[in-house]
C-alpha distance (Angstrom), angle and dihedral (degrees) to the residues before:
residue distance angle dihedral
M1 . . .
K2 3.79 . .
T3 3.79 108.8 .
A4 3.81 128.7 -169.2
L5 3.80 129.7 -157.7
V6 3.80 119.6 -155.4
Q7 3.81 115.8 -145.2
M8 3.81 113.5 -170.0
T9 3.80 145.7 152.9
A10 3.79 107.5 -120.8
T11 3.81 116.9 -158.7
E12 3.80 138.0 -175.0
D13 3.83 89.3 -76.9
P14 3.82 110.6 89.1
K15 3.82 92.8 -176.0
G16 3.78 91.2 52.6
N17 3.80 91.7 46.5
L18 3.79 90.5 51.8
S19 3.79 91.3 50.0
V20 3.81 91.5 52.1
C21 3.78 93.6 45.6
K22 3.81 93.5 46.4
A23 3.82 90.6 52.6
F24 3.81 90.3 52.4
V25 3.81 92.2 48.3
L26 3.81 91.1 51.1
E27 3.81 90.8 48.3
A28 3.80 90.4 49.9
V29 3.80 90.6 50.6
E30 3.81 90.6 50.5
N31 3.80 88.4 53.1
G32 3.79 92.8 53.0
A33 3.81 102.3 -101.6
K34 3.79 115.3 157.8
F35 3.82 97.4 -177.0
I36 3.82 118.6 43.8
L37 3.80 123.8 -176.0
T38 3.82 129.1 -166.9
P39 3.84 128.8 -163.8
E40 3.79 132.3 -98.7
V41 3.85 115.4 -69.5
S42 3.79 91.7 8.0
N43 3.80 90.7 169.7
C44 3.81 102.4 54.6
I45 3.80 145.9 -4.2
A46 3.81 111.8 -173.3
P47 3.83 135.0 167.8
S48 3.80 99.2 -118.9
K49 3.76 146.4 29.0
A50 3.81 89.8 -121.8
E51 3.80 91.6 57.6
L52 3.79 91.9 47.4
S53 3.80 89.1 52.8
S54 3.78 90.0 61.7
L55 3.82 94.8 42.8
L56 3.81 107.5 41.2
Y57 3.81 130.8 78.4
Y58 3.76 138.3 -154.2
E59 3.80 111.0 -95.1
Q60 3.80 95.0 -104.4
D61 3.82 91.5 53.8
D62 3.80 100.3 40.5
P63 3.84 112.1 124.2
F64 3.81 93.3 -160.6
L65 3.79 91.2 57.7
A66 3.80 92.4 44.6
E67 3.80 92.3 52.4
M68 3.81 94.0 47.7
K69 3.81 89.6 51.0
N70 3.80 89.3 51.5
L71 3.79 92.1 49.4
A72 3.80 93.1 48.7
A73 3.82 91.0 51.3
S74 3.80 95.3 42.7
Y75 3.81 94.9 51.2
K76 3.82 99.6 28.2
V77 3.80 94.9 -123.3
W78 3.78 136.4 135.0
I79 3.80 115.5 -113.7
L80 3.77 127.2 -169.4
I81 3.79 109.9 -164.2
G82 3.80 95.8 -154.5
S83 3.75 87.7 -143.9
L84 3.77 144.5 -42.5
G85 3.75 127.3 -151.8
V86 3.80 104.1 -123.9
K87 3.78 132.4 171.9
S88 3.79 112.6 -93.4
E89 3.79 117.9 -108.8
T90 3.80 91.5 -153.9
K91 3.81 108.2 35.4
D92 3.81 120.1 48.7
G93 3.77 113.2 -135.8
K94 3.79 95.3 19.1
F95 3.78 132.4 91.8
A96 3.78 138.3 -142.1
N97 3.80 121.0 -124.9
R98 3.80 94.9 -145.0
S99 3.79 133.1 -179.0
F100 3.83 119.4 -152.3
L101 3.80 127.1 -157.8
I102 3.81 109.1 -161.0
D103 3.80 122.0 -167.7
P104 3.84 127.6 -145.0
T105 3.81 91.8 -90.7
G106 3.81 90.0 60.0
S107 3.79 93.2 -108.4
I108 3.79 123.0 136.3
L109 3.80 103.5 -116.1
A110 3.82 96.6 -179.9
T111 3.79 142.0 -1.5
Y112 3.78 129.6 -161.8
D113 3.81 129.1 -167.1
K114 3.81 114.4 -149.6
I115 3.80 109.5 -102.6
H116 3.80 103.7 -166.5
M117 3.80 117.5 59.2
F118 3.80 120.5 -146.3
D119 3.82 99.7 -122.0
V120 3.80 105.1 155.3
D121 3.80 143.8 137.5
I122 3.78 104.1 -144.3
S123 3.80 94.0 171.8
E124 3.80 140.4 -21.8
S125 3.80 89.3 -80.7
E126 3.82 102.0 34.6
H127 3.80 117.7 68.2
Y128 3.80 133.4 155.2
R129 3.83 129.3 -167.9
E130 3.77 106.1 177.6
S131 3.81 92.5 163.6
A132 3.81 89.7 65.2
T133 3.81 89.0 65.4
Y134 3.79 107.5 23.5
E135 3.78 132.3 55.6
R136 3.79 114.3 -124.8
G137 3.81 117.3 -115.4
N138 3.80 120.3 -135.3
Q139 3.81 106.8 -168.3
A140 3.82 129.3 82.0
V141 3.82 111.3 -141.2
L142 3.79 129.5 -149.6
A143 3.82 116.9 -179.6
K144 3.80 113.7 -157.8
T145 3.81 106.0 -155.0
E146 3.77 141.5 160.7
I147 3.81 88.9 -103.2
G148 3.79 93.9 53.0
N149 3.78 142.1 -69.1
I150 3.79 106.3 -64.4
G151 3.80 124.7 -160.5
L152 3.80 111.5 -156.3
T153 3.81 121.5 -143.9
I154 3.82 135.7 149.6
C155 3.82 132.3 -137.5
Y156 3.86 110.1 -74.5
D157 3.81 89.3 36.8
L158 3.81 83.2 77.3
R159 3.82 90.7 80.4
F160 3.81 93.3 59.9
P161 3.81 107.3 73.3
H162 3.80 95.5 -178.3
L163 3.84 89.2 70.9
Y164 3.80 90.9 57.5
R165 3.80 93.3 44.2
T166 3.81 89.4 51.7
L167 3.81 91.0 51.4
A168 3.82 93.4 45.6
Q169 3.79 93.2 48.6
A170 3.80 88.0 50.8
G171 3.81 88.6 56.3
A172 3.82 107.5 -87.0
E173 3.81 112.8 159.5
I174 3.81 94.8 172.4
L175 3.81 123.6 42.3
T176 3.80 115.5 -163.6
V177 3.82 120.3 -153.6
P178 3.82 109.0 177.3
A179 3.78 107.0 -177.4
A180 3.78 152.0 -178.5
F181 3.80 92.5 -161.5
A182 3.81 118.0 -173.9
Q183 3.79 114.6 -112.5
T184 3.80 95.3 -124.2
T185 3.79 95.8 52.5
G186 3.79 92.3 34.8
K187 3.78 93.3 60.5
A188 3.80 90.5 48.8
H189 3.79 104.1 39.4
W190 3.83 117.2 4.9
H191 3.81 100.3 95.2
A192 3.81 94.5 38.3
L193 3.80 94.7 50.2
L194 3.80 95.1 46.6
R195 3.80 92.1 48.3
A196 3.80 90.3 47.7
R197 3.81 93.1 52.9
A198 3.82 90.4 49.9
I199 3.81 94.2 47.0
E200 3.81 95.1 44.6
N201 3.79 92.7 51.9
G202 3.81 104.9 29.4
A203 3.80 89.7 -126.8
Y204 3.77 138.9 124.6
V205 3.80 111.3 -99.8
I206 3.81 113.7 -154.7
A207 3.79 115.9 -171.9
P208 3.84 119.3 177.0
A209 3.80 109.4 -171.9
Q210 3.76 145.8 -162.1
T211 3.80 115.4 -120.9
G212 3.79 141.7 -165.0
L213 3.81 134.2 1.0
H214 3.80 114.1 -16.1
Y215 3.80 100.2 177.2
T216 3.77 145.2 -19.1
K217 3.80 112.2 -154.7
N218 3.81 137.3 149.9
G219 3.76 91.6 -9.1
K220 3.81 92.6 -49.7
E221 3.76 127.7 109.4
R222 3.78 134.8 178.7
R223 3.77 122.9 -149.3
T224 3.79 128.6 173.0
Y225 3.77 131.7 -158.2
G226 3.81 104.7 -124.9
H227 3.82 115.1 -165.3
S228 3.80 97.4 133.7
L229 3.80 102.7 -155.7
V230 3.75 141.2 -161.0
V231 3.79 115.5 -164.5
S232 3.80 122.3 -168.7
P233 3.83 122.4 -128.9
W234 3.83 86.8 -102.4
G235 3.80 92.0 55.2
E236 3.81 100.0 -102.2
V237 3.81 117.7 142.8
L238 3.82 103.4 -124.6
V239 3.80 97.9 173.1
D240 3.81 132.2 24.9
A241 3.81 113.9 172.8
G242 3.79 96.3 -167.1
E243 3.80 117.5 -149.6
E244 3.82 103.5 -51.3
I245 3.79 124.7 98.0
G246 3.78 115.8 -110.4
L247 3.78 145.2 80.7
T248 3.77 131.3 -54.1
Y249 3.80 125.4 -172.2
F250 3.78 140.2 -156.6
D251 3.79 138.1 166.0
C252 3.79 113.7 -114.7
D253 3.81 114.0 -144.4
L254 3.80 111.5 -176.1
A255 3.81 90.7 -164.8
E256 3.80 85.1 77.6
V257 3.81 89.1 65.1
S258 3.80 92.3 57.7
K259 3.81 91.2 45.9
A260 3.80 93.7 51.9
R261 3.79 93.6 46.3
A262 3.80 91.8 48.5
R263 3.81 90.9 53.1
V264 3.82 94.7 48.9
A265 3.80 112.0 18.9
S266 3.80 96.9 -171.7
L267 3.83 94.0 135.9
S268 3.80 89.6 70.2
Q269 3.80 96.7 39.0
S270 3.80 103.5 68.1
S271 3.78 111.5 138.9
V272 3.77 128.0 -147.8
F273 3.79 112.6 -123.3
A274 3.78 140.1 167.5
G275 3.79 121.9 -108.3
P276 3.82 123.1 -107.6
């Protein structure tokens, strides 16, 4: 199955972001892709919660989601919107960071709300408090589809291996990690963590990413690392998109999952043990 990863630089302009993403989806379709994945928060990256409040929609009203559903149905392709920021249905003033898996009829087959919030102090000048803006998800999601069993995760989830083990033991053959990974942590950890999740679970890891400078405003700027990756179930990096926006492709062969898990059967060898 030919698969395409979109790497982009989302800004504070949701209409512009949709236009860019739509053009990439159409290009991927023209090149024969049947499964197309976009990064985390494909619709908008903005400096403040107040700005997001004026830019984001509830899921049922979101034009980005509506257009991706139309494209999937029109061209009979699978689309994973890595995530959209959408207004929360349960907590006023907060948002959900939500991934959408859309099937070739244009129907939403699965959604996943990011569980782990990026609340970190990387340095004296670089701080993130995602939980101040986004509502934490609480449900792991495995989508069983005709193109494979897909475990949905988002960005900072990558640092919590038990989520991926849970998905793999439930049958996940593909683990998706759409991201807007910070440059500092990306340079240090991105490749190593993605390879580790693939090796530990004998699964494909597909990670479409945001890249570059998203905004500079009031003394604040946001940059992301790029390097959309695909890692094989044996831990080989099959795709690395570097830092430029664009599309990268690979052919997904689920037989490689069975081969890797037969060689190292660690998923079925977990032992029960007492704590220290």
